N, C-alpha and C positions, 0 to 999 in steps of 0.2 A: 493532457490527461483528459479523456472524454467523460461524459456525464455518468456513464455506467460505473466507471472506475471510481468517481467521486462518491456515488451512491454506495458502493462497497465499503469505501473508508468510513462513511457515516454509519453503516450498519456495524462495523467494528467497534466504533465508539458507544453506540447505543447498547450493543451486546454486553460490553463490560460494565455498564451501569446496572444492568440486570443481574450480572454475575456477582457484583458486590452486594446488592440487596438480597439475593438468594442466599449467599454465603453467610450474611448476617442472620437471616431467618434460620438457616441450617444450624448455626452455632447455638442460638437461643433454644431451639427445639431439642437439640442434643443434650443441652445442660438442663432442660426442664424449666427454662426461664422465659417462655414466650410472653408472659405478663409484663416483662421488663423492656418490651419493644419500645425503642426510642427513635422517631423520625429524624431527630437532630443528629444522632450518630450516623444514620444512613446517609444523610446529606453531606456531612463532614467527611465520611469515608469516600464517597464519590468524588468530592472536590479534590481531596488529597490524591486519589488514585490518578486523576487526569493531571494533576500538578506534577506528581512524581514521574509520570510518562515522558515529560519533556527532558528529563535527565536520563531515564533508563532506555529511551528510544524504543519503547514497546511497540509503537505503531509504525516503525520504519518498514519499508517494503522489502520483504525477504522471500518473494515468491520463488526465487531460484535456489534458495538455501534449504538444507535439510530441516525437518521439523524439530529435530533434536536441538539444533541451534536456537530455535525459537523458544524452546523449553528453558534453555539457559537464561535468555532474556526475561522470561516470565519469573523465574526464581529471583534474579537480580532485581527486578521490579518489586517483587513481594518483600524483599529484605528492605529496601528503601521505604516502601509503603508502611511496613510494620514500625520502623524506627520513627517515622514522622507522625504516623497515627497515634502510637503510644505517647509520644512527646506532647501531641495536641491534647490528648485526653487528660494528661497530667495537669495542664494549665487550665483547660476549659471545665473539666470536671462535670460532664453531663450525667444525668441520672441513669443508673444501670450499674451492673456489676461487670467490670472489664478487667478480670484477673488473668492469670497465666493460662488456666484452662480455657477461658473464653477465646483468647488469642490463638491457642493451638487449634481449636475447632474452626475459628473464623478464617485464619490463613490457610489452614489445610483445605477447607471448603473452596476458598478463593482459587487455590492452585488447581484443584481437580476440575472445577467448573470452567475456569479459563483455559486450561489445557484442552478440555474436551471440545468446547465450543469453538476455540480457535482452530482445532484440527478439522472440525466439520466445515467451518468457513473456508479454510484453506483448500479442502478438497473440492468444495463447490466452486471456488474460484478457478481452480485448475481445470475443472469440467467446463466451466464457462469459456475459459481461453481455448480449450481444445475444440469446442463447438463454434468458436468465433464470435461469441455474444459479448465479449468485453474487450476485444482487441483495439488498439489504436491503429488507425489506418495510416500507412507511411508511404511516402513518395521518395525514391532515391534520386539524387541529382549526381550523375557521373556513372562511368562503367569501368572504374578501376578495380584492381584486385581488392581493395578494401570494400568496394560496393558488392562484389560477388561474395566475400566472406561474410559480410553482414547479411545478405540475403540467404545464404546457406544456413547460417546460425539461426535466424528467426524461423526459418522452415523447419529445422530440427528441433529447436527448443521452443514449443508453442507457448509455454508458461511464461516466457518473457513478455507476452501480451502484445506482439507486433504482427501486423499483417501488411505485407509489402504489396501495394497495388500495381506497382510498376516502376519504371525509371526513365529519366530523360538524359539524353547526351547528344552530342553532334553527330555521333554515328551509332548504329545498333550493333553494339559489340558483344552483349550478353546473349544474343540470339534467343533460344527458346527458354532459357533458365528463368527469365523475368520479362514481364510484359514491357514492350518498348512503346512509350506514349508520345514521343516527339523529341525535338531538340530543345536546347536551353532557352531559345526565344519563346517557347510555348509555356514556360513556367507560369506566368501570370494568368494565362487563359485557363490552364489546367487547375490551377488553385481556385480560381473563380468558379469553375463549373464542376469541380469534383469534390466530394466529401473527403477531406484529409485532415488528419489530426496533427501529424508532425512531418517535417521534411528533414531528410538526413543527407547532408552534402558530402560527397565522397570524390570530389575533384582533385587533381593533383595539386599539391601545395604550391606549385609555381604559377597556377592560374588564379593569382590573388584577386584580380579585377573581376573575373567571372564569379568567384566566391562571394565577394562583397556585393555584387549586383543580385545575387540569389538571396542573400540575407536581407537586403533592403526590400526586395519584393515580398518576402515572407513577413517581415516586420510590418509592412504596409497593410497587409491582409490579416494581421494578428494571428499568424500561424507559428507554432513553435518550430525552431530550427536547431539542428544540432550539427 
């Protein structure tokens, strides 16, 4: 995973913190209770939001899924979030009025803001993938049918976030479909001299010794291998 992808993940986390605070403000404003703003509640809500996300899988990578599926996970997350937050308020009893009306406005605002901002971030990410600004640079090892299928797939579905810079094999079998960078003995040199995020091994299963050698080279240079 490259630095640009890590930065996008961080943006998603920070965005949701602003969503929770904005929803809290919107709920108090809608009820005419801005004077009851309590920073303790805001902090508690943010902590619970992130805690619940580990169960709801809110931040799982769904770049290839339809946005409607992400909406389902947002709703599921908000259900868990509401249950845990209301239970915490019952025991902690922070100052403020947290009745049914407040939760309707608060959770409703959370849903709207989360859905809108996540849709915007999703579109921006797809645009970044299309323009090649966030892609993981991939090297293919092997010229099998699996390698060709992988290359065709990442070329067609850009939002997977992979850009194949070429492949290596003992012979140039893919011809013009993918850039030929050399044979298997060149792997270490190529990885040392070329910016590569991941290596995908697509050698025949019978060539176990070659596969293990490729894995050892990638591990030695701390490059992710699949």
